[in-house]
Residue frames relative to the residue before (quaternion, step in Angstrom):
aa qw qx qy qz dx dy dz
M 1.0000 0.0000 0.0000 0.0000 0.00 0.00 0.00
C 0.6737 0.4972 -0.3033 0.4548 3.52 0.88 -1.00
T 0.6236 0.5188 -0.3332 0.4805 3.69 0.99 -0.77
Y 0.6317 0.5572 -0.3437 0.4152 3.60 0.92 -0.69
F 0.6976 0.4767 -0.2551 0.4701 3.46 0.94 -1.00
I 0.5983 0.5224 -0.3664 0.4847 3.61 1.14 -0.59
Q 0.6593 0.5087 -0.3070 0.4608 3.63 0.84 -0.89
L 0.6197 0.5426 -0.3105 0.4746 3.57 1.06 -0.93
Y 0.6726 0.5103 -0.3117 0.4360 3.58 0.83 -1.06
K 0.7159 0.4983 -0.2515 0.4195 3.57 0.97 -0.79
M 0.4965 0.6675 -0.4342 0.3454 3.57 1.30 -0.30
V 0.2334 -0.7903 0.5602 0.0847 3.51 -0.93 0.93
C 0.1926 -0.7483 0.6182 0.1444 3.63 -1.15 0.65
Y 0.1453 -0.7991 0.5827 0.0303 3.52 -0.75 1.17
G 0.1961 -0.7679 0.6009 0.1044 3.48 -0.92 0.96
Y 0.1932 -0.8403 0.5026 0.0630 3.58 -0.38 1.25
L 0.0554 -0.8153 0.5749 -0.0407 3.57 -0.59 1.13
R 0.0875 0.7423 -0.6595 0.0797 3.64 -0.43 1.18
V 0.1307 0.8390 -0.5114 0.1323 3.49 -0.29 1.24
S 0.5270 -0.5675 0.4770 0.4156 3.58 -1.25 -0.01
T 0.7065 -0.4562 0.3120 0.4421 3.57 -1.17 -0.32
D 0.4692 0.6507 -0.4364 0.4074 3.57 1.42 0.14
K 0.3039 -0.7843 0.5238 0.1344 3.54 -0.45 1.31
Q 0.5703 0.5707 -0.4001 0.4347 3.64 1.17 -0.39
I 0.6524 0.5192 -0.3046 0.4606 3.54 1.00 -0.90
E 0.6034 0.5631 -0.3013 0.4776 3.55 1.07 -0.88
A 0.6668 0.5052 -0.2798 0.4711 3.64 0.89 -0.95
N 0.6863 0.4840 -0.2956 0.4554 3.48 0.94 -0.92
F 0.6212 0.5240 -0.3154 0.4899 3.61 1.06 -0.78
K 0.6592 0.4933 -0.3252 0.4651 3.64 0.89 -0.82
A 0.6081 0.5572 -0.3485 0.4452 3.65 0.98 -0.77
S 0.6720 0.5373 -0.2614 0.4375 3.49 0.92 -1.18
I 0.6852 0.4941 -0.2775 0.4575 3.54 1.01 -0.92
L 0.6484 0.5120 -0.3119 0.4693 3.50 1.00 -0.86
E 0.6481 0.5304 -0.3272 0.4378 3.60 0.99 -0.77
L 0.6451 0.4991 -0.3050 0.4917 3.55 1.04 -0.73
A 0.6396 0.5301 -0.3336 0.4457 3.51 0.93 -0.92
N 0.6893 0.4920 -0.2892 0.4463 3.54 0.87 -0.90
A 0.6243 0.5578 -0.3285 0.4372 3.53 1.09 -0.85
R 0.7722 0.3584 -0.1602 0.4996 3.57 1.08 -0.83
D 0.3967 -0.7571 0.4375 0.2793 3.41 1.47 0.22
L 0.2524 0.8154 -0.4811 0.1999 3.54 0.77 1.02
G 0.5467 -0.6424 0.3702 0.3891 3.53 1.46 0.18
K 0.7879 -0.2920 0.2743 0.4677 3.53 -1.37 -0.46
V 0.3019 -0.7519 0.5608 0.1704 3.53 -1.02 1.01
F 0.1809 -0.7528 0.6246 0.1021 3.56 -0.88 0.90
W 0.2791 -0.8363 0.4489 0.1457 3.57 -0.39 1.21
I 0.1393 -0.7225 0.6713 0.0894 3.54 -1.23 0.78
S 0.0858 0.8385 -0.5260 0.1136 3.53 -0.01 1.25
E 0.1318 0.7938 -0.5776 0.1373 3.63 -0.82 1.02
T 0.2898 -0.7103 0.6189 0.1689 3.57 -1.17 0.75
V 0.3367 0.7244 -0.5195 0.3033 3.52 -0.17 1.28
S 0.5678 -0.6168 0.4327 0.3316 3.56 -1.16 0.66
G 0.5472 -0.6290 0.4654 0.2974 3.57 -1.15 0.71
K 0.5613 0.6134 -0.3623 0.4212 3.51 1.32 -0.36
K 0.6395 0.5321 -0.3578 0.4241 3.64 1.14 -0.54
D 0.5776 -0.5978 0.4289 0.3536 3.60 -0.88 0.89
W 0.5128 -0.6778 0.4472 0.2787 3.55 -0.92 0.90
R 0.6093 0.5627 -0.3589 0.4282 3.53 1.12 -0.61
N 0.7281 0.4218 -0.2356 0.4863 3.62 1.17 -0.68
R 0.5792 0.5424 -0.3781 0.4768 3.53 1.29 0.37
L 0.7225 -0.3902 0.3230 0.4705 3.54 -1.35 0.04
L 0.5703 0.5874 -0.3700 0.4392 3.63 1.01 -0.85
G 0.6778 0.5119 -0.2952 0.4376 3.62 0.77 -0.99
Q 0.6340 0.5501 -0.3048 0.4499 3.58 1.05 -0.86
K 0.6846 0.5216 -0.2131 0.4624 3.38 0.93 -1.17
F 0.6447 0.5618 -0.3100 0.4155 3.52 1.08 -0.91
K 0.5849 0.5777 -0.3376 0.4585 3.63 1.21 -0.58
E 0.6582 0.4897 -0.2861 0.4950 3.61 1.26 -0.60
M 0.6056 0.5970 -0.3646 0.3794 3.65 1.07 -0.50
K 0.1764 -0.7953 0.5774 0.0550 3.42 -1.23 0.66
E 0.7227 -0.4299 0.3043 0.4475 3.61 -1.28 0.24
G 0.7798 0.3021 -0.2725 0.4758 3.47 -0.98 1.05
D 0.5309 0.6230 -0.4177 0.3945 3.59 1.23 -0.21
T 0.2366 -0.7716 0.5745 0.1362 3.65 -1.23 0.31
I 0.2124 -0.7417 0.6308 0.0828 3.53 -1.30 0.78
V 0.0096 -0.7994 0.5998 0.0329 3.56 -0.68 0.89
M 0.0443 0.7995 -0.5985 0.0268 3.56 -0.92 0.79
A 0.6778 -0.5117 0.3439 0.4007 3.56 -1.29 0.40
E 0.7906 -0.1060 0.1728 0.5778 3.59 0.86 -0.95
F 0.7183 -0.5028 0.3098 0.3678 3.49 -1.33 0.50
S 0.6750 0.5420 -0.2853 0.4114 3.50 1.04 -1.02
R 0.4743 0.6535 -0.4308 0.4030 3.65 1.34 -0.11
I 0.6312 0.5204 -0.3324 0.4694 3.60 1.05 -0.64
S 0.7404 -0.2888 0.2315 0.5611 3.61 0.77 -1.05
R 0.3664 -0.6978 0.5696 0.2330 3.50 -1.28 0.44
N 0.5379 0.5835 -0.3666 0.4856 3.51 1.45 0.24
F 0.4706 -0.7097 0.4297 0.3005 3.60 -0.55 1.17
L 0.7155 0.4625 -0.2783 0.4435 3.62 0.65 -1.04
E 0.6737 0.5116 -0.3001 0.4408 3.57 0.87 -0.87
G 0.6416 0.5173 -0.3303 0.4601 3.54 1.09 -0.78
M 0.6610 0.5109 -0.2766 0.4749 3.51 0.92 -0.95
E 0.6184 0.5644 -0.3193 0.4441 3.58 1.05 -0.82
F 0.6512 0.5383 -0.2934 0.4473 3.48 1.02 -1.04
L 0.6802 0.4684 -0.2960 0.4799 3.62 0.88 -0.99
S 0.6046 0.5668 -0.3537 0.4337 3.58 1.08 -0.72
E 0.6442 0.5346 -0.3015 0.4565 3.58 1.12 -0.89
C 0.6544 0.5421 -0.2855 0.4432 3.41 1.03 -0.98
K 0.6362 0.5504 -0.2821 0.4613 3.48 1.10 -0.86
R 0.6559 0.5077 -0.2790 0.4838 3.56 1.06 -1.05
N 0.7498 0.3599 -0.2313 0.5048 3.64 0.93 -0.76
K 0.4432 -0.7369 0.4154 0.2966 3.57 1.26 0.23
I 0.3701 0.6885 -0.5037 0.3678 3.51 1.00 1.05
K 0.3574 -0.7623 0.5017 0.1985 3.52 -0.65 1.06
V 0.1275 -0.7886 0.5985 0.0605 3.64 -1.08 0.69
F 0.0444 -0.8042 0.5927 -0.0021 3.51 -0.78 1.03
S 0.1927 -0.7676 0.5999 0.1168 3.59 -1.13 0.72
C 0.4675 -0.6849 0.4714 0.3002 3.59 -0.89 0.87
S 0.6707 0.4929 -0.2832 0.4765 3.57 1.16 -0.68
G 0.4854 -0.6877 0.4399 0.3129 3.62 1.18 -0.22
D 0.5733 0.6137 -0.4286 0.3331 3.61 1.10 0.14
I 0.6120 0.4361 -0.4070 0.5193 3.63 1.11 0.57
P 0.3789 -0.7508 0.4966 0.2147 3.63 -0.31 1.29
E 0.3720 -0.7360 0.5350 0.1836 3.50 -1.10 0.74
T 0.6350 0.4399 -0.3000 0.5596 3.60 1.40 -0.26
D 0.3307 -0.7159 0.5949 0.1558 3.49 -1.34 0.65
D 0.4123 0.6837 -0.5256 0.2937 3.60 0.10 1.22
S 0.7116 -0.4733 0.2638 0.4473 3.55 -1.17 0.20
T 0.6473 0.5228 -0.3295 0.4462 3.60 0.95 -0.65
S 0.6516 0.4897 -0.3133 0.4873 3.59 0.98 -0.83
N 0.6777 0.4781 -0.3281 0.4521 3.59 0.84 -0.80
L 0.5896 0.5620 -0.3454 0.4660 3.61 1.12 -0.53
L 0.6877 0.4696 -0.2664 0.4855 3.57 0.90 -0.98
L 0.6454 0.4963 -0.3378 0.4723 3.54 1.10 -0.68
S 0.6007 0.5557 -0.3378 0.4651 3.67 1.02 -0.64
M 0.6639 0.4820 -0.3119 0.4792 3.55 0.99 -0.85
T 0.6306 0.5306 -0.3374 0.4550 3.61 1.00 -0.77
A 0.6620 0.5203 -0.2892 0.4555 3.57 0.92 -0.91
W 0.6505 0.5025 -0.2791 0.4964 3.54 1.08 -0.92
K 0.6466 0.5183 -0.3330 0.4499 3.61 0.96 -0.76
A 0.5932 0.5607 -0.3318 0.4729 3.60 1.15 -0.78
Q 0.6742 0.4969 -0.2930 0.4612 3.57 0.83 -0.93
I 0.6424 0.5316 -0.2985 0.4644 3.59 0.97 -0.98
E 0.6254 0.5434 -0.3171 0.4616 3.60 1.01 -0.88
R 0.6766 0.4872 -0.3020 0.4623 3.54 0.79 -1.08
E 0.6869 0.4656 -0.3155 0.4602 3.69 0.86 -0.82
N 0.6177 0.5207 -0.3558 0.4698 3.67 1.10 -0.46
I 0.6279 0.5426 -0.3278 0.4515 3.54 1.07 -0.77
A 0.6661 0.4973 -0.2862 0.4765 3.54 1.06 -0.97
Y 0.6193 0.5401 -0.3273 0.4665 3.54 1.09 -0.78
R 0.6868 0.4839 -0.2858 0.4609 3.66 0.79 -1.05
T 0.6207 0.5431 -0.3426 0.4499 3.60 1.09 -0.64
K 0.6565 0.5321 -0.2861 0.4517 3.46 0.99 -1.05
I 0.6873 0.4634 -0.3047 0.4692 3.57 0.84 -0.94
G 0.6235 0.5500 -0.3360 0.4425 3.65 1.05 -0.79
L 0.6629 0.5116 -0.2921 0.4620 3.60 1.05 -0.82
A 0.6514 0.5136 -0.3051 0.4679 3.49 1.07 -0.82
A 0.6196 0.5199 -0.3389 0.4806 3.62 1.05 -0.80
A 0.6536 0.5124 -0.3181 0.4572 3.60 0.84 -0.95
K 0.6864 0.4869 -0.3060 0.4453 3.54 0.80 -0.83
A 0.6329 0.5246 -0.3272 0.4660 3.57 1.14 -0.71
R 0.6385 0.5016 -0.3138 0.4923 3.66 1.21 -0.57
G 0.5118 -0.6530 0.4065 0.3827 3.57 1.24 -0.20
S 0.3336 0.7356 -0.5135 0.2895 3.64 1.24 0.40
V 0.3902 -0.6718 0.5643 0.2791 3.61 -1.12 0.66
L 0.1963 -0.7972 0.5635 0.0917 3.57 -0.77 1.08
G 0.7370 0.3623 -0.3200 0.4725 3.56 -1.22 0.59
R 0.7903 -0.3478 0.2542 0.4357 3.40 -1.43 -0.15
K 0.5378 -0.6081 0.4656 0.3525 3.64 -1.09 0.56
R 0.4670 -0.6891 0.4743 0.2864 3.60 -0.87 0.83
R 0.5217 -0.6277 0.4747 0.3294 3.51 -1.05 0.78
M 0.4822 -0.6660 0.4821 0.3025 3.64 -0.97 0.81
I 0.1096 -0.8062 0.5806 0.0310 3.56 -0.88 0.92
L 0.2507 -0.7375 0.6159 0.1180 3.52 -1.04 1.00
D 0.3497 -0.7588 0.5182 0.1829 3.55 -0.60 1.28
F 0.4615 -0.6703 0.5151 0.2690 3.45 -1.18 0.71
D 0.1502 0.7708 -0.5963 0.1665 3.56 -0.65 1.07
V 0.6098 -0.5959 0.3941 0.3432 3.56 -1.04 0.88
N 0.6795 0.5159 -0.2785 0.4411 3.43 0.95 -1.03
N 0.6237 0.5212 -0.3153 0.4898 3.58 1.12 -0.87
E 0.6471 0.5167 -0.3460 0.4411 3.58 0.88 -0.91
L 0.6767 0.4952 -0.3019 0.4535 3.63 0.84 -0.92
K 0.6403 0.5395 -0.2970 0.4591 3.62 0.98 -0.83
I 0.6951 0.4564 -0.2857 0.4762 3.52 0.89 -0.97
K 0.6251 0.5331 -0.3505 0.4496 3.60 0.95 -0.78
E 0.6465 0.5441 -0.2916 0.4483 3.53 0.92 -0.99
A 0.6853 0.4707 -0.2744 0.4831 3.53 0.93 -1.00
L 0.6289 0.5161 -0.3379 0.4732 3.67 1.03 -0.69
N 0.6312 0.5528 -0.3216 0.4387 3.62 0.98 -0.82
K 0.7041 0.4539 -0.2417 0.4898 3.48 1.05 -0.92
G 0.5323 -0.6700 0.3930 0.3365 3.62 1.24 0.00
V 0.3253 0.7513 -0.5033 0.2765 3.59 1.23 0.43
K 0.4775 -0.6931 0.4594 0.2839 3.56 -0.87 0.94
L 0.6176 -0.6075 0.3701 0.3355 3.51 -1.12 0.72
K 0.5799 0.5830 -0.3555 0.4444 3.50 1.18 -0.71
C 0.6803 0.4892 -0.2905 0.4620 3.58 0.87 -0.98
I 0.6474 0.4880 -0.3442 0.4736 3.68 0.97 -0.85
A 0.6314 0.5237 -0.3583 0.4458 3.67 0.97 -0.88
I 0.6335 0.5155 -0.3711 0.4418 3.71 0.85 -0.65
E 0.6436 0.5496 -0.3132 0.4309 3.52 1.01 -0.89
F 0.7620 0.3403 -0.1815 0.5202 3.60 1.03 -0.83
K 0.4170 -0.7650 0.4152 0.2619 3.53 1.35 0.32
C 0.5513 0.5511 -0.4278 0.4576 3.51 0.83 1.20
T 0.5822 -0.5706 0.4121 0.4070 3.61 -1.11 0.08
T 0.6363 -0.5379 0.3864 0.3956 3.49 -1.26 0.50
K 0.6239 0.5435 -0.3379 0.4486 3.66 1.02 -0.74
T 0.6270 0.5259 -0.3150 0.4806 3.59 1.03 -0.89
L 0.6678 0.5122 -0.2957 0.4520 3.58 0.85 -0.94
S 0.6563 0.5247 -0.2917 0.4570 3.54 1.01 -0.98
T 0.6587 0.4866 -0.3180 0.4776 3.63 1.04 -0.79
F 0.5904 0.5831 -0.3447 0.4389 3.57 1.09 -0.74
I 0.6743 0.5339 -0.2494 0.4450 3.49 0.93 -1.19
K 0.6938 0.4738 -0.2625 0.4746 3.55 0.93 -0.97
K 0.6528 0.5489 -0.3165 0.4153 3.52 1.02 -0.85
H 0.7715 0.3588 -0.1399 0.5064 3.49 1.06 -0.95
N 0.4372 -0.7307 0.4389 0.2868 3.56 1.39 0.24
L 0.2362 0.7910 -0.5302 0.1934 3.58 0.89 0.82
K 0.7704 -0.0259 0.0427 0.6356 3.52 1.33 -0.56
E 0.4872 -0.6895 0.4419 0.3033 3.53 -0.82 1.04
K 0.8276 0.0723 -0.0774 0.5513 3.68 0.81 -0.67
V 0.0571 -0.8124 0.5800 0.0198 3.47 -0.78 1.03
E 0.1696 -0.7973 0.5730 0.0855 3.48 -0.80 1.01
L 0.4261 -0.7074 0.5086 0.2436 3.53 -0.91 0.98
K 0.0526 0.8074 -0.5857 0.0473 3.59 -0.60 1.10
């Protein structure tokens, strides 16, 4: 009996948060996990929080690192099954590893069955397959959207850094303006570039030994 209570005391509840950069979504997931943990009297929740794509293998994420520290009787609570992975086989593999190590897994959305029978396993397989289909659909819609934007002539990716071309006339005009004490900001407006770009240009071509950003 004494050994049982010692083992029970050492059981740990982990709340797993795999989220985007949206802090509001993270807060919502966290609240749902705490509510479930309180309802089931799972004790204090230790958080495993990471911002990573569901395409990355769970073993190579923080979740995989922490999983190595888990022991029989521990519990993992997450918002929904797709937090593990949006890959069918990887998601099922994770749950299989939990079952083999006797680690309980709960989902706030209820899409991870708590019973181990043929019907529950079938429903779980359908949930995992649905998560993968959703990931593939997102990737397809993104690809179509990018293609459409490119066809319209939209510039994709990061905005290119403004460049001030070296020209003898530009050099003379900038030198003259600097000698007159004109602020860099005003000169940059004249040459339609940023103050930082102008400053880099001046230093690169030794137009002035010391340039102060104003």
